[in-house]
N, C-alpha and C positions, 0 to 999 in steps of 0.2 A: 391360810390360804383362799383368797377372795378373787376369782377369777372372772367374775361377772358383776360390774358395777352397778348394773341397771335393776336386775331383778333381786329381791330380797324375801325373806319371811320374817314374821313377827311371832315370837313366842311370850305367851302371858302367863303370870303366876309366880310360884315361889321361888325366891332364890334364897339359899341359906347355907349352912355350915352343917354337914353331916359329921358327928361327932364319933368317930370309931375308937375301939381300945388302943388302936396302934398311932392314934392322930386324926386331926380333923381336914376334911375336904370340903370344897366348895360343891354345892349340890342344889337339889330340888330338880324334880322330873323336867318341868319345861326349859330349866337352864342347861340341864344336860342335853336335851335335845338341840338347844341353841348351839352349845360347845361343838357337838359334832356335826351339825349343819356347816357352821364356819370350816370345819377341818376338810368337809367335803366340797369346798370352793363356794358357798353360796352366802351372800351377804345376809346378816341377821340382826334385828333388833329385840331387846328384851325390854318388856314393859313389867316392872316389879317395884318394890319396895324395900329398903333397909333401915335400920336403925342410925341414928346418931351416935355410934359407940365405936369402940375399939374394934370389935367383930365386923362392924359395917365397913369401916375403914380399910380394914383388911381384906374384905371381901371385894371391894372396889379396886383395890391395888391388884388383887390376883386377876379380877376379870380384865383389866386394863393391860396386864401383862401379857394376856393371850390376844391383845388387840381384838377384842370384842368390845362393841358400842357399850358405854354406859349412859348414854343421852337420855334414856326413857326410865331410869332406875331412881325413883322418888327416895328422898331422906325423910324419916319419921323421927321428930324430935321427941315423943312421948314414949314410943314402945321400940323393944330391944330388936335387933336382927334375929332372924329365925335361926333355930337350932334344931336339931335332929339328933337324939341319941340313938346309935346304931351298933347291933351286934350281929353276927352270925351264927348258925347253928351248925351241927357237925356236916350237912350237906353243902355248906357255903351259902346257904340262903340267908339274904338278910332280913333282920327285924327291926322295927323303927318306933320309937316314941317320939312323936312330933309334938314339940311345946307350942302351946295354944297363945292367942292374942299377941302376936308379934306384928312387926312392921308390915310384911306381905299381906298379912289379913285387911289392911287398910290401904289399898290401891286406889287412889282417887282418879277419876277419868278427867282428862285434860283435852283441850281443843285440839292440840296436835296429834293426839293419840288417833283421833277420826281419821285424819287424813294419812295417817302412816298406815292404818290397817286397810284403808279403802285401797292403797296402792300396792298392797303386799301381794306376793304370788300365793302365799298361804299364812293362815293365822292359827297357830297352835295352843291348845288348851287342855287342862284335864279337870278333874271334879273336885280335886281336893280344895284348890284356890275358892271354891264355894261356900267353905264352912262358916265364913263370916259375911254379913249383909253387905259390906263396903265393898269388897272385892267382887263380890258376886254381883252386886249391880254392875259394877263397872263392866265386867265380862259380859253381861247380857246386853248392854249397850254397844259394845264393840263387837259383838257378833253380828249384828245387824249393819255393819260397815266393811263386812268381809266379803270376797268373791270366792274364797275358797277357806271352808271351815273346818279343821281338823282336831276331833275332839279324841284324846287320848284316855281312857276311860280310869285307869290307874286308881284303882280303890285302895283305901288307906283306912282301914277301921281306927278308931269308932267314926270317922268322918265320912259316912256314906249316907246321902239324902237319896234315896231311889227316885223320890218324885222330881228331885231336880234333875237326876240323871235322864229320867225320860223327856224332859224339856230339853236339854242339850242333845239327846239323841235326835230329837225331831228337829234340830237346827243345823246339825251337821251336815257336810257333804261327804267326809271321810271319818271313820271311826276305826280305831285300833283297841282290841282288847284281846285279854289272855281267855285260856279256856276255863279258868275258875270263875273269871267276871262274866263269861258267855253264860255259864249255869245259873249264876247271881241273878242276872238281868231276866232271864228266861223265867225263872221262878216266881220273881217279882211281877212279872206281867202276868202272873197268873197261868202259865203254860207248863206242861210236863215236859222235861227235857228229854228229847228222844235221840237225835244224834246231832253232829254238827251242821250236816246239811240243810236238815229240816230246821233247826233252830236259827241258823244264820238267813236262811230264806224267810223265816218268819220274821225277823227284826228288819231285815232289808225292805219286806212289804209293808210291815206295820208303821215303818217311819219314814218309808218313801227314800231310801238310802241306797245311791249308786254304789257307794264303795265301802267295804268292811275288810279288814285284816285281823286275821286270828294269828296269834303267837301261841306256839306250843312248845317252847324250851327245846329239849334234845329232840322232839318229834318234828320239828321244822315250823313251817308257817304256812297259812293259805290266805288267798287274797280273792274275793269275792267282788266283782264288778260286773254290775248290771246283771244279766243272765247267764255269766258266765263265771267260772272258778278255777282256781289254780292251785295245785298244792307244790310246797318246794321242802326239799329236804334240810335239815339241819346240818351245819359244818361242824364235822369232828374235831374237836379240841380239848385240852386239858383246863378244866375250869379252874380259874383263879379267884373270882368272885363273880357273883352276879347283880351287883349294884350298877344299875343304869343299863343294863342289857336290853331290857324294852326300849329304853329311849333311845339308845343309838341305833337300834333296829329301826325306829320309826324315822330318824333323822337319814339314815341311809335310804329309806323308802323315798321319804319326800324329796331327797336330793335328785333322785331319777324321775319321780313322778312329775316334779315341777316342769321338767323339761320336756314331758309327754312322750317317755320312752315307753317301750314294750313292757308288758307284764314279767316277761323274763327278765330284761334288763333291771327293773325296778326291783324286785323280789331278789334277785342275784346279790343286788347291792345290798339289800336290807339285813338280808341273812349272814351275809358275810360280816357287815359291819357289827351286827349283834355278838356273833363269834368272836371277832376281833378284840372288842371291848371286853368281853368276858374272860378271854384269855389274860386279860392286863388286870391290875388293881385299880379299884375305883371307876368311877363312871365317866370321869374326865383325864384320862391318863394324857401324856405328853406322847404326841406321835405326828408323823407327817402323813399326807396324802399318799406319798409314794411308798411308803412303809404297808399303809393299808392295802394298796394296789398289789403288791407283791403276794401279801397275806391271801387276798381274795382270789388271786389268779391261782396260788399254788393250793390253797385248801377247797375252794369251791368246786374245783375239776375233780376232786376225790369224791365228792357226793354223787355225781352224776352215773 
């Protein structure tokens, strides 16, 4: 569903196969954001890299079948397509074993990337992509061309470089994190975690950040923008699995934030889409915008 042919977002980072006990699914946090942004009606471009192998070919076919552009997905003739071995605990939470030294670790910067990012309404990236110097340096260069830099913290142990996280926090315009990541960042900065408000205010001031979104699962989410903050309840649903719930939340958020909607409209969309995807299987389930809209209007009103 692409309703606006002029505005678009760029997502940068890993595209891969999540390999679950029940089968494989296309994934990677930035790609999950891209998939759901597309469902929300925004054009999206994905900068990534896959291997010249069967998994890579299958991934390209899958992405194209969703009518999402693959124009900026590079092919690596030496390294394999990325894979993640995933499983669930009793609470439905996913745990990941992320295979190292794969194609997306080696995304090279191209001249056309700079033009693409310069003209995008948002440039979305996470911290995992920086585990290798090649993709890390590409990210650092592209950030400088973006007018709206969106940092999805998305910690994936053991690939957490707090010094580089500080660099990204210092360059971002909008940061999304969950409560566990908030605590980790506060502790790394040498501060004692007090409460959400004080901790978020500290990060805002320390990094001169206009906007931070804090996701809290079943306890909803908070939006800190300049000297204001807003709290929004979660949508009550039966959890299918939590894969990509934070990514879909961010996609919902950006789909309205890019349109300069009110905080209420932005967060209603974000919380609703996060819940909608959590009620389904996988981060990129098949759905239409109309199905999501019906869900949003039915379920979100119950939280007020």
